[in-house]
TORTORGU-581349 format. One line per 3 residues: number of its first residue (from 1); their letters; for each residue x, y, z of C-alpha. Coordinates in steps of 0.25 Angstrom, whole numbers, padded with zeros to 4 digits, always signed. Each point is the difference from the previous one (the first is absolute). Layout:
BEGIN
NUM> A> X Y Z ~ ...
end
This chain:
BEGIN
1> MGD> +0302 +0401 +0510 ~ +0012 +0002 +0009 ~ +0010 -0011 +0004
4> GDS> -0007 -0003 +0013 ~ -0013 -0004 -0007 ~ +0001 -0015 +0001
7> WGR> -0002 -0010 +0011 ~ +0009 -0002 +0012 ~ +0001 -0012 +0010
10> CDL> +0002 +0002 +0015 ~ +0008 -0010 +0009 ~ -0013 -0007 +0004
13> GHV> -0002 -0004 -0015 ~ -0012 +0010 -0002 ~ -0001 +0007 -0013
16> HWG> -0002 +0015 +0000 ~ -0001 +0011 -0010 ~ +0012 +0009 -0001
19> RYG> +0014 -0006 -0003 ~ +0006 +0010 +0010 ~ -0011 +0001 +0009
22> AAG> -0012 +0009 +0000 ~ -0005 +0013 +0007 ~ -0013 +0007 +0002
25> LLV> -0006 +0013 +0005 ~ -0009 +0001 +0012 ~ -0004 +0015 -0001
28> YHV> -0010 +0006 +0010 ~ -0006 +0014 +0003 ~ -0003 +0005 +0014
31> DPA> -0012 +0010 +0002 ~ +0001 +0011 +0011 ~ -0008 -0009 +0009
34> GQR> +0011 -0011 -0001 ~ -0008 -0009 -0009 ~ +0008 -0008 -0010
37> QVL> -0004 -0004 -0014 ~ +0008 -0010 -0007 ~ +0002 -0001 -0016
40> LQQ> -0003 -0014 -0005 ~ +0001 -0007 -0013 ~ -0010 -0010 -0005
43> RAW> +0007 -0010 -0008 ~ -0004 -0003 -0014 ~ -0008 -0013 -0002
46> WGS> +0010 -0007 -0009 ~ +0012 +0001 +0010 ~ +0004 -0007 +0013
49> GGG> -0010 +0003 +0010 ~ -0010 +0006 -0010 ~ -0010 +0009 +0006
52> TWG> +0006 +0001 +0013 ~ +0005 +0013 +0007 ~ +0014 +0004 +0004
55> MFG> +0011 +0010 -0002 ~ +0006 +0004 -0014 ~ +0013 -0006 -0003
58> GAR> +0008 -0010 -0008 ~ +0014 -0006 -0003 ~ +0013 +0008 +0003
61> HSH> +0010 +0002 -0010 ~ +0015 -0003 +0002 ~ +0004 +0015 +0001
64> EDP> -0012 +0004 +0009 ~ -0001 +0002 +0015 ~ -0013 -0004 +0006
67> VSA> -0005 +0014 +0001 ~ +0002 +0004 -0015 ~ -0006 -0014 -0004
70> ALR> -0013 +0002 +0008 ~ -0002 +0015 -0005 ~ +0003 -0005 -0014
73> ETT> -0010 -0011 +0000 ~ -0010 +0009 +0006 ~ +0001 +0010 -0011
76> EEC> -0001 -0011 -0010 ~ -0013 -0006 +0006 ~ -0008 +0012 +0004
79> TLD> -0001 +0015 -0001 ~ +0005 +0004 +0013 ~ +0011 +0011 +0000
82> VTR> +0011 -0007 +0008 ~ +0008 +0013 +0000 ~ -0010 +0004 +0011
85> VRV> +0003 -0012 +0009 ~ +0008 +0002 +0012 ~ +0007 -0013 +0003
88> HGF> +0001 -0003 +0015 ~ +0007 -0014 -0001 ~ -0001 -0014 -0005
91> SVD> -0002 -0014 +0006 ~ +0007 -0013 -0006 ~ -0007 -0013 -0001
94> DHG> +0012 -0009 -0002 ~ -0003 -0014 -0006 ~ +0015 -0004 +0000
97> GWE> +0006 +0003 -0014 ~ -0012 +0008 -0004 ~ -0007 +0012 +0007
100> YTT> -0012 +0009 -0001 ~ +0002 +0015 +0005 ~ -0012 +0008 +0004
103> VIG> +0003 +0015 -0001 ~ -0009 +0008 +0009 ~ -0003 +0015 -0003
106> SVP> -0011 +0011 +0001 ~ -0006 +0010 -0008 ~ -0006 +0014 +0004
109> DLP> -0013 -0002 -0006 ~ -0009 -0010 -0007 ~ +0001 +0001 -0015
112> EVH> -0008 -0008 -0009 ~ +0007 -0013 -0005 ~ -0003 -0008 -0012
115> PAS> +0006 -0013 -0007 ~ +0011 +0003 -0009 ~ +0003 -0014 -0005
118> GET> -0007 -0013 -0003 ~ +0006 -0005 +0014 ~ -0010 +0009 +0007
121> RDA> -0015 -0003 +0000 ~ -0003 +0012 +0010 ~ +0006 +0009 +0010
124> AWV> -0006 +0005 +0013 ~ +0003 +0008 +0013 ~ -0005 -0009 +0011
127> PEE> -0001 +0004 +0015 ~ +0010 -0007 +0008 ~ -0010 -0007 +0009
130> KVA> -0007 -0006 -0013 ~ +0012 -0005 -0007 ~ -0002 -0014 +0006
133> DKR> -0014 -0001 -0005 ~ +0005 +0000 -0014 ~ +0003 -0013 -0007
136> LFA> +0015 +0002 +0001 ~ +0011 -0006 -0008 ~ +0005 -0012 +0009
139> PFA> +0015 +0006 +0002 ~ -0006 +0014 +0003 ~ -0010 -0006 +0010
142> TGW> +0011 -0007 +0008 ~ +0008 +0012 +0001 ~ -0011 +0010 +0002
145> PRL> +0000 -0001 +0016 ~ +0014 +0003 +0001 ~ +0001 +0011 -0011
148> RGA> -0012 +0007 +0006 ~ +0008 +0004 +0012 ~ +0010 +0007 -0009
151> LTR> -0010 +0010 -0006 ~ +0007 +0011 +0008 ~ +0010 +0011 -0003
154> PVI> +0013 -0002 +0008 ~ +0006 +0012 +0007 ~ +0014 -0002 +0007
157> VVD> +0002 +0011 +0011 ~ +0015 +0002 +0004 ~ +0003 +0006 +0013
160> VAN> +0013 +0007 -0006 ~ +0006 +0004 +0014 ~ -0002 -0014 +0005
163> VMG> +0006 -0008 -0012 ~ +0012 +0010 -0001 ~ +0002 -0003 +0015
166> SRP> +0001 -0015 -0002 ~ +0013 +0001 -0007 ~ +0013 +0005 +0007
169> DGW> +0005 +0007 -0013 ~ +0003 +0014 +0005 ~ -0014 +0005 -0003
172> WKD> +0000 +0009 +0012 ~ +0011 +0009 -0006 ~ -0009 +0004 -0012
175> RLG> -0015 -0004 +0002 ~ -0005 +0006 -0012 ~ +0011 -0006 -0008
178> AAR> -0003 -0014 +0006 ~ -0015 +0002 -0004 ~ +0004 +0003 -0014
181> RLH> +0009 -0013 -0001 ~ -0012 -0008 +0006 ~ -0009 +0006 -0010
184> DEI> +0009 -0003 -0012 ~ +0002 -0015 +0005 ~ -0015 -0001 +0001
187> APL> -0004 +0007 -0013 ~ +0002 -0012 -0009 ~ -0010 -0008 +0008
190> ARQ> -0011 +0010 -0006 ~ +0003 -0006 -0013 ~ +0004 -0015 +0002
193> GVT> -0009 -0002 +0012 ~ +0002 -0008 +0013 ~ +0000 -0015 +0004
196> GLP> +0000 -0008 +0012 ~ -0012 +0008 +0006 ~ -0003 -0003 +0015
199> YGF> -0010 -0011 +0002 ~ -0014 +0004 -0001 ~ +0002 +0013 -0007
202> FAY> -0003 -0004 -0014 ~ -0002 -0011 -0010 ~ +0011 +0006 -0009
205> DRC> +0013 -0007 -0004 ~ +0004 +0014 -0004 ~ -0007 +0013 +0002
208> FPE> +0002 +0014 -0005 ~ -0004 +0009 +0012 ~ +0000 +0015 +0002
211> LVL> +0012 +0003 +0009 ~ -0003 +0011 +0010 ~ +0012 +0006 +0007
214> VTE> -0003 +0007 +0013 ~ +0011 +0010 +0004 ~ +0002 +0009 +0013
217> GAT> +0010 +0009 +0006 ~ +0012 +0002 -0009 ~ -0005 -0009 -0011
220> RPL> -0012 +0008 -0003 ~ +0006 +0007 -0012 ~ +0001 -0014 -0007
223> TST> -0008 +0000 -0013 ~ -0002 -0010 -0011 ~ -0003 +0000 -0015
226> VHG> -0001 -0015 -0002 ~ -0014 -0005 -0005 ~ -0006 -0009 +0011
229> IRV> +0008 +0007 +0012 ~ -0007 +0011 +0009 ~ +0007 +0007 +0011
232> EAA> -0008 +0005 +0012 ~ +0007 +0010 +0008 ~ -0005 +0000 +0015
235> QGS> -0003 +0013 +0006 ~ +0002 -0006 +0013 ~ +0002 -0014 +0005
238> GDD> +0003 -0010 -0011 ~ -0008 -0011 +0007 ~ -0012 +0009 +0000
241> AIV> +0002 +0003 -0015 ~ +0000 -0015 -0003 ~ -0012 -0002 +0008
244> GVL> -0007 +0012 -0008 ~ +0004 -0007 -0013 ~ -0008 -0013 +0005
247> ESA> -0012 +0008 +0005 ~ -0002 +0006 -0014 ~ +0000 -0013 -0007
250> EPA> -0007 -0002 -0012 ~ -0010 -0011 -0003 ~ +0006 -0014 -0004
253> TAY> +0014 +0005 +0004 ~ +0009 -0009 +0009 ~ +0012 +0006 +0008
256> LVV> +0013 -0006 +0004 ~ +0008 +0009 +0010 ~ +0015 -0002 +0001
259> TSD> +0005 +0003 +0014 ~ +0006 -0006 +0012 ~ -0006 +0010 +0010
262> REL> -0009 -0009 +0009 ~ -0010 +0011 +0004 ~ -0002 +0004 -0015
265> RSR> -0002 -0014 -0004 ~ -0011 -0001 +0010 ~ -0007 +0012 -0005
268> CQA> +0001 -0004 -0014 ~ -0005 -0014 +0002 ~ -0012 +0006 +0008
271> LGA> -0003 +0007 -0013 ~ +0000 -0013 -0008 ~ +0014 +0002 -0006
274> SVT> +0011 -0011 -0001 ~ +0013 +0003 +0006 ~ +0014 -0005 -0003
277> GPR> +0014 +0004 +0004 ~ +0011 +0007 -0008 ~ +0008 -0012 -0003
280> WLL> -0011 -0005 -0009 ~ +0000 +0013 -0009 ~ +0016 +0000 +0000
283> DQV> +0000 -0014 -0005 ~ -0008 +0004 -0012 ~ +0010 +0010 -0004
end
């Protein structure tokens, strides 16, 4: 047992398991047709909500961030190899003085998953549309309608020329150098994630997106070796290259384009992407 394995109390006077809060993993798989399967745990009969279905999870320890806690708890309770989980973000249910963090991620296939402790009676991949048909653990049932909307891989597409042009820092004297500076400013976001997402984009309090930097003209030679960042060098118009990224979207992927160009904004929104201005991105760094 760790130092978080005890009861905690929220400001409403309710008692919850987890002295330092709790975290769980909501993991899903997307098939080529875009259909999602969600991994659920059936709770042991002897525990709280015995026999109901929900996500794997449990108490956080004092030294753990919520992602580490959710992955550890999942490893303790089932046979899923969590090293194959791509974490996309997390959502916090704050009770005041105590919080439950749902970590959301995906896996590239559907491995067989079995119980690994007495806390788990069964484990099953369930089609997304049939999750609500299960007898769900009450807190999970309450959060499921909101969490279902977050079963999507986030991608942020950056109009590099437009973002550079939003700051009068002398970028026009050395456009490639300015693009490299912007890349280096953004790079930490690939690891630490982003917050304050535009309204309606995601049910995440923090997400860990793929960052796609679209370059054109003098900035085309820009490259990146940072995990989570991809550079797309436009052969012609940068706007057309951004639209091309959206047109080649994979199933269950949502795009946020960073630009202040009005015409490009309209083209992106017509393809279902969200759009925000450079200031949002620069405030993240």
